[in-house]
C-alpha positions in Angstrom: -0.1 -0.1 -0.2 1.4 3.1 -1.0 0.2 6.9 0.1 -1.1 7.6 -3.0 -3.6 4.8 -2.6 -5.0 5.4 0.2 -7.8 5.1 1.7 -8.1 1.6 1.9 -10.7 -0.1 0.0 -11.1 -2.6 3.0 -9.1 -1.7 6.3 -10.0 -5.2 7.5 -11.4 -6.8 10.7 -9.0 -5.6 13.8 -8.0 -7.8 16.8 -9.0 -5.5 19.3 -8.9 -8.2 22.0 -5.9 -6.1 23.9 -3.7 -3.2 23.0 -0.6 -5.8 22.0 -2.5 -8.2 20.1 -3.9 -4.8 17.9 -0.3 -3.8 17.3 0.3 -6.9 16.3 -2.2 -7.4 13.9 -1.4 -4.0 12.4 2.1 -5.2 12.0 0.9 -8.1 9.9 -1.3 -6.3 7.8 1.5 -4.2 6.7 4.1 -7.3 6.0 5.0 -6.0 2.6 6.1 -2.4 3.9 7.6 -4.0 6.9 9.8 -6.1 4.8 10.7 -3.1 2.3 11.6 -0.9 5.3 13.7 -4.0 6.5 15.5 -4.3 3.4 16.6 -0.8 3.0 17.5 -0.4 6.9 19.7 -3.6 6.6 21.4 -1.9 3.4 21.8 1.6 5.5 22.9 0.0 8.8 25.2 -2.3 7.2 27.1 0.1 5.0 27.5 2.4 8.0 29.2 -0.6 10.0 31.3 -1.6 7.4 33.0 1.8 7.2 35.1 0.9 10.5 36.4 -2.2 8.6 37.2 -0.1 5.6 39.0 2.3 7.9 40.9 -0.2 9.8 42.0 -1.9 6.2 43.3 1.6 4.8 45.3 2.6 8.4 47.0 -1.0 7.9 47.8 -0.6 4.0 49.1 2.9 4.9 51.4 1.2 7.6 52.2 -1.5 5.2 52.8 0.6 2.4 50.4 -1.1 -0.1 49.0 1.5 -2.6 46.6 -1.3 -4.2 45.3 -2.2 -1.2 44.8 1.5 -0.3 42.9 1.9 -3.2 40.9 -1.2 -3.1 39.9 0.5 0.3 39.0 3.3 -0.9 36.6 1.9 -3.4 35.2 0.1 -0.7 34.5 3.2 1.2 32.8 4.7 -1.9 30.8 1.5 -2.2 29.9 2.1 1.5 28.8 5.8 1.0 26.6 4.8 -1.9 25.0 2.4 0.3 24.5 4.7 3.1 22.9 7.3 0.8 20.5 4.9 -1.2 19.4 2.9 2.1 18.8 6.2 4.3 17.0 7.7 1.3 14.9 4.5 0.6 14.6 3.6 4.4 13.3 6.9 5.4 10.9 6.7 2.5 9.5 3.6 3.4 9.2 4.1 7.2 7.2 7.1 6.7 4.7 5.0 4.2 4.3 2.7 6.9 3.9 5.4 9.6 1.2 7.0 7.5 -0.8 4.1 6.1 -0.7 2.6 9.8 -2.3 5.7 10.9 -4.2 5.7 8.2 -5.8 2.3 8.5 -6.6 3.1 12.3 -8.6 6.3 11.5 -10.6 4.4 9.1 -11.3 1.8 11.5 -12.3 4.3 13.7 -14.4 6.1 11.3 -16.3 3.1 10.5 -16.5 2.0 14.0 -18.1 5.5 14.8 -20.7 5.3 12.1 -21.5 1.7 12.5 -22.2 2.3 16.2 -23.8 5.6 15.9 -25.1 6.9 19.3 -24.1 4.0 21.3 -20.7 5.1 20.8 -20.9 8.4 22.9 -23.0 6.7 25.4 -20.1 3.8 26.1 -16.9 6.2 25.7 -16.5 9.7 26.1 -16.6 12.0 23.3 -13.1 13.7 24.3 -11.7 9.9 24.9 -12.8 9.5 20.8 -11.0 12.5 19.6 -7.9 11.5 21.6 -7.7 8.1 19.8 -8.1 9.5 16.4 -5.8 12.2 16.8 -2.5 11.9 19.3 -3.0 8.1 19.8 -3.0 7.4 16.1 0.2 9.2 15.9 2.0 7.0 18.5 0.3 3.6 17.3 1.7 4.5 13.7 5.1 5.4 15.4 5.4 1.9 16.9 4.6 0.4 13.3 7.1 2.7 11.7 10.1 2.2 14.0 9.6 -1.7 14.1 11.1 -2.6 11.1 14.0 -0.1 11.5 14.8 -1.5 14.9 14.7 -5.4 13.4 17.4 -3.9 11.0 19.5 -2.5 13.7 19.5 -5.7 15.5 20.0 -7.8 12.4 23.0 -5.3 11.9 24.7 -5.6 15.4 24.3 -9.7 15.2 26.3 -9.1 11.7 28.9 -6.7 13.4 29.7 -9.1 16.0 30.1 -12.0 14.0 32.2 -10.5 11.9 34.2 -8.9 14.6 34.8 -12.4 16.2 36.2 -13.7 12.7 37.9 -10.9 11.6 39.6 -10.4 15.6 38.7 -13.4 18.1 40.3 -11.8 21.0 38.5 -8.5 21.1 35.5 -10.0 19.0 34.8 -12.1 22.3 34.6 -8.9 24.4 32.3 -7.1 21.8 30.4 -10.2 21.6 29.7 -10.3 25.5 29.2 -6.5 25.9 26.7 -5.7 23.3 24.1 -7.7 24.5 24.7 -6.3 27.9 24.0 -2.7 26.9 21.2 -3.8 24.9 19.8 -5.2 28.1 20.9 -2.8 30.2 18.1 -0.6 30.3 15.2 -3.3 30.5 14.7 -3.1 34.4 13.9 0.8 34.0 11.4 0.1 31.2 8.6 -1.1 33.5 8.8 2.0 35.2 9.1 4.2 32.5 5.9 2.6 30.8 3.9 3.2 34.1 5.1 6.8 33.9 4.0 7.1 30.1 0.8 5.7 30.8 0.0 8.1 33.5 0.9 10.6 31.4 -1.3 9.7 28.5 -4.1 8.7 30.9 -4.1 12.4 32.1 -3.5 14.0 28.7 -6.9 12.1 27.6 -8.7 13.4 30.5 -7.4 17.0 29.7 -8.5 16.5 26.1 -12.0 15.3 27.3 -12.1 18.3 29.5 -11.1 20.7 26.7 -13.7 18.9 24.1 -16.7 19.5 26.7 -15.8 22.8 27.4 -15.5 24.0 24.0 -19.2 22.3 23.1 -20.5 24.1 25.9 -18.9 27.3 25.4 -22.3 29.1 24.5 -24.0 27.9 27.4 -21.0 28.4 29.8 -20.8 32.4 28.8 -24.6 32.4 29.3 -24.1 31.5 33.0 -20.8 33.1 33.6 -19.1 29.7 34.1 -16.0 30.2 31.7 -13.4 31.0 34.7 -14.9 28.0 36.7 -14.1 25.5 33.8 -10.8 27.4 32.7 -9.6 26.8 36.5 -10.5 23.3 35.9 -8.6 23.0 32.5 -5.7 24.4 34.1 -5.4 21.9 37.0 -5.8 19.3 34.6 -3.0 20.8 32.4 -0.7 21.3 35.2 -1.1 17.3 35.8 -0.3 16.4 32.5 2.8 18.8 32.6 4.0 16.9 35.9 3.1 13.4 34.7 5.1 14.3 31.4 8.2 15.7 33.6 8.4 12.7 35.7 8.1 10.4 32.7 10.9 12.5 30.7 13.2 12.3 33.7 12.9 8.4 33.4 13.6 8.4 29.7 16.5 10.8 30.4 18.0 8.4 32.7 17.4 5.5 30.0 19.3 7.8 27.3 21.9 8.4 30.0 22.5 4.6 30.4 22.5 4.4 26.5 25.4 6.8 26.4 27.4 5.5 29.4 27.3 1.9 28.7 29.1 2.0 25.1 31.5 4.7 26.5 32.4 2.2 29.1 32.4 -0.8 26.3 34.6 1.5 24.2 37.0 2.2 27.3 37.3 -1.4 27.9 38.2 -2.4 24.3 40.6 0.5 24.0 42.2 -0.8 27.1 42.6 -4.6 26.2 43.2 -3.7 22.4 46.2 -1.6 23.5 47.6 -4.6 25.6 47.1 -7.1 22.7 48.8 -4.5 20.4 51.7 -4.0 22.8 52.1 -7.6 22.8 52.2 -7.9 19.2 49.0 -10.1 18.9 47.0 -7.6 16.9 47.7 -5.0 14.3 47.3 -1.3 14.9 44.6 -1.8 11.9 43.0 -4.3 13.8 42.6 -2.2 16.8 41.3 0.8 15.1 38.8 -1.7 13.3 37.3 -2.8 16.4 37.5 0.3 18.2 35.6 2.3 15.0 33.3 -0.8 14.8 32.0 -0.4 18.2 31.8 3.2 18.2 29.7 2.8 15.2 27.5 0.4 17.0 26.4 3.2 19.2 23.8 4.4 16.2 22.2 1.1 15.8 22.1 0.5 19.7 19.8 4.0 19.9 17.1 1.9 18.3 16.8 0.0 21.2 15.9 2.8 23.1 13.4 4.3 20.6 11.6 0.9 20.2 11.0 1.0 24.0 9.8 4.3 24.0 7.6 3.8 21.0 6.1 0.6 22.7 5.8 2.5 26.0 3.8 5.1 24.4 1.7 3.2 21.9 0.9 0.3 24.1 -1.9 2.6 25.9 -2.8 4.2 23.0 -3.5 0.9 21.2 -5.3 -0.5 24.5 -7.6 2.8 23.9 -8.2 2.2 20.1 -8.8 -1.5 21.1 -11.4 -0.4 23.3 -13.1 1.8 21.1 -12.9 -0.9 18.2 -14.1 -4.0 20.4 -17.6 -2.0 21.2 -20.4 -3.8 19.6 -24.1 -2.9 18.5 -26.9 -4.9 20.3 -28.4 -5.8 17.1 -26.8 -7.0 14.0 -26.2 -4.7 11.0 -26.3 -7.0 8.4 -29.6 -7.9 9.2 -31.4 -11.6 8.5 -33.8 -10.2 5.8 -33.2 -9.4 2.3 -32.7 -5.9 1.6 -35.7 -3.9 1.0 -37.3 -0.1 1.9 -41.0 -1.3 3.4 -43.6 1.5 3.3 -46.8 1.4 5.6 -47.7 2.0 9.0 -45.0 2.1 11.9 -45.9 0.4 15.0 -43.9 0.3 18.4 -45.2 -3.1 20.3 -43.4 -1.8 23.4 -45.2 1.3 23.6 -48.4 0.5 21.1 -47.2 3.7 19.6 -48.8 3.5 15.8 -48.3 5.9 13.3 -50.5 5.5 10.3 -48.7 5.7 7.0 -48.9 9.3 5.3 -50.2 11.4 8.0 -48.6 13.6 10.7 -48.4 12.4 13.9 -47.5 14.1 17.2 -46.1 12.5 20.2 -46.4 13.9 23.7 -43.9 12.1 26.0 -43.5 13.9 29.4 -40.1 12.7 29.7 -37.6 13.9 27.2 -35.1 11.2 27.7 -38.0 8.5 27.2 -38.9 10.5 24.1 -35.2 10.3 22.9 -35.1 6.6 23.4 -38.2 5.8 21.8 -37.5 7.8 18.8 -34.1 5.9 18.3 -35.9 3.0 18.5 -38.5 4.2 15.9 -35.3 4.6 13.4 -34.2 0.6 14.2 -31.1 -0.7 15.1 -31.2 1.0 18.6 -28.3 1.2 21.0 -30.4 -0.9 23.4 -31.7 -4.2 23.3 -35.7 -4.2 22.7 -38.3 -5.3 20.9 -38.0 -4.3 17.2 -40.2 -1.7 15.7 -42.5 -2.9 12.6 -42.9 -1.2 9.5 -45.6 -2.4 7.4 -45.3 -5.6 9.8 -41.5 -6.0 8.6 -39.1 -5.8 12.0 -36.5 -3.3 11.4 -33.7 -4.7 13.3 -34.2 -7.6 10.9 -33.5 -5.5 7.7 -29.9 -4.6 6.9 -28.8 -1.2 8.5 -28.6 0.7 5.2 -32.1 -0.1 4.3 -33.5 0.7 7.9 -32.0 4.0 7.4 -33.5 4.8 4.1 -36.5 3.6 5.4 -36.9 5.6 8.5 -34.7 8.8 9.0 -34.3 10.1 13.1 -33.3 13.5 13.6 -31.7 13.7 16.9 -33.0 16.4 19.4 -29.3 18.0 19.2 -28.5 17.3 15.8 -24.7 18.2 14.6 -23.6 20.4 11.8 -20.0 19.2 10.0 -17.8 22.2 8.9 -17.7 23.2 5.2 -20.0 24.8 2.9 -24.0 25.2 2.9 -24.1 23.0 -0.2 -21.9 20.2 1.4 -23.9 20.1 4.0 -26.9 19.6 2.0 -25.3 17.1 -0.2 -26.9 14.0 1.7 -27.9 10.7 -0.1 -31.7 11.5 -0.8 -34.6 10.2 -3.0 -34.1 13.5 -5.0 -38.0 14.6 -4.8 -37.3 17.4 -2.6 -34.9 19.9 -3.9 -32.8 22.4 -1.4 -34.7 25.5 -2.1 -37.9 23.8 -0.9 -36.2 22.3 2.1 -34.7 25.6 3.2 -38.0 27.3 2.5 -40.3 24.8 4.7 -37.5 25.2 7.5 -37.7 28.9 7.4 -34.1 29.4 6.6 -34.4 32.5 4.8 -33.0 34.6 7.3 -29.9 31.9 7.7 -29.1 32.4 4.1 -28.9 36.0 4.5 -26.7 35.6 7.6 -24.7 33.3 6.0 -24.2 35.8 2.7 -23.4 38.6 4.9 -20.6 36.7 6.9 -18.9 35.6 3.6 -16.3 37.5 2.4 -15.2 35.3 -0.6 -18.9 34.3 -2.0 -22.1 36.0 -2.7 -24.1 32.6 -3.1 -24.8 31.5 0.4 -25.0 27.9 -0.6 -21.2 28.2 -1.1 -20.6 30.2 2.2 -18.8 28.2 5.0 -20.0 26.5 8.1 -17.6 26.5 11.2 -17.3 23.5 13.2 -20.9 22.1 14.6 -22.2 25.2 13.4 -20.7 27.5 16.4 -21.0 30.5 14.2 -24.6 30.2 14.1 -27.5 30.6 16.7 -29.1 27.6 18.3 -32.3 28.2 16.2 -30.5 28.6 13.0 -28.9 25.5 13.5 -32.0 23.8 14.1 -33.3 24.8 11.0 -30.5 24.0 8.9 -30.7 20.5 10.4 -34.3 20.2 9.7 -33.7 21.5 6.0 -31.1 18.7 5.8 -33.7 16.0 7.1 -36.4 17.2 4.6 -34.0 17.1 1.8 -33.6 13.2 2.0 -37.2 12.7 1.7 -37.4 9.3 3.5 -40.3 7.1 3.6 -40.9 7.9 7.4 -39.5 10.9 8.9 -39.0 11.0 12.8 -38.3 14.5 14.3 -37.3 15.0 18.0 -37.9 18.3 19.2 -37.4 20.1 15.8 -38.5 23.3 17.0 -37.3 24.0 20.5 -34.8 26.9 19.7 -36.9 28.9 17.7 -39.4 31.8 18.5 -43.3 31.1 18.2 -43.8 32.9 14.8 -41.0 30.9 13.3 -42.5 27.6 14.6 -46.0 28.0 13.4 -44.3 28.8 9.5 -42.4 25.7 10.3 -45.5 23.5 11.3 -46.9 24.7 7.9 -44.2 24.2 5.8 -43.0 20.6 7.0 -47.0 19.9 6.7 -47.1 20.7 3.2 -43.7 19.5 2.2 -44.3 16.1 3.8 -47.9 15.6 2.3 -48.3 12.0 1.7 -45.6 10.9 3.4 -45.3 9.7 7.2 -43.7 12.1 9.6 -43.7 11.9 13.5 -42.6 14.6 15.5 -42.0 14.2 19.3 -43.1 17.8 20.6 -45.1 19.4 23.3 -45.4 22.7 21.6 -49.3 23.4 21.1 -48.5 25.1 17.7 -47.3 21.8 16.3 -49.5 19.8 18.1 -52.3 21.7 16.2 -51.4 21.3 12.7 -50.7 17.6 13.7 -53.3 15.1 11.9 -53.2 13.1 15.1 -51.8 13.4 18.8 -50.7 10.6 20.8 -49.8 10.8 24.6 -47.2 8.2 25.6 -47.2 8.2 29.4 -45.3 5.8 31.6 -44.0 3.8 28.7 -47.2 3.4 27.1 -49.8 4.9 24.6 -52.8 6.1 27.1 -54.5 8.9 25.0 -54.9 9.2 21.0 -56.7 12.1 19.6 -56.7 15.5 17.9 -54.8 18.5 20.3 -58.0 20.4 21.1 -60.0 17.5 22.0 -57.2 16.3 24.4 -56.8 19.5 26.1 -60.1 19.2 27.3 -60.5 15.6 28.2 -57.2 14.5 29.4 -55.3 15.8 32.4 -52.3 14.2 32.0 -52.0 15.5 28.6 -52.9 19.1 29.5 -50.4 18.9 32.4 -47.6 18.1 29.8 -48.6 21.0 27.1 -49.7 23.6 29.2 -46.7 23.0 32.0 -50.1 23.1 34.4 -49.0 22.0 38.0 -50.9 19.8 40.3 -51.7 22.6 42.6 -53.3 24.6 39.4 -55.2 21.6 38.2 -56.8 21.1 42.0 -57.4 25.0 42.1 -59.0 24.8 38.5 -61.3 21.8 39.2 -62.5 23.5 42.6 -63.2 26.7 40.9 -65.4 24.5 38.1 -67.5 22.9 41.0 -67.9 26.1 42.8 -69.2 27.6 39.6 -71.5 24.7 38.8 -72.8 25.0 42.8 -73.9 28.5 42.2 -75.2 28.2 38.8 -77.6 25.1 40.6 -78.4 27.1 43.3 -79.4 29.7 41.1 -81.8 27.9 39.2 -83.2 26.4 42.7 -84.3 29.8 44.0 -85.3 31.1 40.7 -88.1 28.5 40.1 -90.3 29.0 43.6 -89.5 32.6 43.5 -91.1 32.8 40.0 -94.2 30.6 41.0 -94.7 32.6 43.8 -94.6 35.6 41.3 -98.2 35.0 40.2 -99.4 35.5 43.7 -97.3 38.7 44.8 -96.1 39.7 41.7 -94.1 43.2 42.8 -92.6 42.4 46.1 -91.4 38.7 45.0 -90.4 39.9 41.6 -88.2 42.6 43.5 -86.8 39.9 45.7 -86.3 37.6 42.8 -84.2 40.3 41.0 -82.0 41.2 44.1 -81.2 37.6 44.7 -80.4 36.9 41.1 -78.1 40.0 40.8 -76.1 39.1 43.9 -75.7 35.6 42.9 -74.6 36.5 39.2 -72.0 39.1 40.9 -70.6 36.1 42.9 -70.4 34.2 39.8 -68.6 36.7 37.7 -66.3 37.4 40.6 -65.2 33.8 40.5 -64.7 33.3 36.8 -62.5 36.8 36.9 -60.3 35.2 39.9 -59.7 32.1 37.6 
């Protein structure tokens, strides 16, 4: 896989049982790139390590006054230089390719998993952790995959050099063969502590990232309540914890680096001292001593890769563990489905609550619990995040359909929809039936002022469709974001459209116009609106009241207001005290009317006997009773 071939047609099925298993899976899936990097690394490191032998041969040729051997040595040095240049160039190219392709594979896996899990992802994993995994953790994982082949090349080079020195000069070669492994393992006792400190640093950095992500997402609300300083202080404390953890981790790695410098130096001192003794005894030549000394000095270069691979693994292991945790999450329903792909059309029925949504009508659902309404809306779309009985569309269980078919048949717009950054044209470029155009959808959602605001705020274009929308639409108000999201949903023109509180952030006049626009645009299509707004409820063909997880009333908005106290309590926000007071006032009015009628009959009967006086008494009593009744009605 080359960089220009990205993205992967299929990133594969990862082994997400643990962090090390995930790293091993990544390495196996990039075996070709690893072998290529290993080959170029061997060329580079062997060429570098061959230079001391060339220097030793040259020194000995000068001592022996042999011009031919000196010329041959010069030719070997030219070949080594060419090998160093070519090997280093293509090693770097292959290593960076491995890094980028590994990071791209992980990002594709995370993006696919996010799309696969949907809303279930953020319910199980904090949004900030997902951001940390898909940014910094991806880089650390790619670093380890890239460093692995270079480390293997360095390790093989050290073995080759040690064997070559033993053959070239056994007396000093034995010292090198024993000392180099000691150098390689000298830092192993410190690695567990360094790894733990690196884990703590990454954990604290992840929490700080989560806090920053949540703060940025809620910045508008924080400013509204004056909480910026509070959250800023929390982030300062979190960032200081990250700094302290990073300093502690850096101290340990500094000790490891110091050992990596100290131990080769001690080995060089031992070899020089022993080599001088051997040369003084005449057992080795000056050229052989220079060769061994230079070879050991050059070995410090590939030995540095032992430290790098230790650091790369220590930093990538917690990152891989977090990535594996996200990738191991599963949906409660199978996205493949057990039925053939189809898009049914008909009545929508939820067996859990008894909610029936007739085909082609605008049905409003009133639910006193917003969380329960959100769960019901998600269930209506099929393949919910929580296990339960499947919703039926024309008698077909949506959970048994492939996920793509279920999403084509039923579209659910969450109560807090997200606008991705990009132009408005890109925002509205979504899979759709083609029956509803952008202009129609924007008009139905009452986005005229949004288009004007976008055009005025864009300096490089006059067409509002090409105006840029910032991340999550933060440059727009809550009502403007909500209306653009509604227009995006209307463009798709699904068989069933489920809207959860689509007008909670707009004023009443705009809400009334949106209700008219949605009703007109969705004529003949099934639409479900979860709302408690009287304006939307009054435009619905039928209203359903869901109370404590079950349908308890169905009818028209005005009818339910008169006949259903529970409906009236949700829609009008009427408290129990207000309801009791209203009932009491109604009973008192009825009692007064009854008393008025009872008094009026005998008085009118007696009027025939004594018309004047009784008529006057009747008028006085009637006036008093009516006045009391008017006072009660005015107070109500």
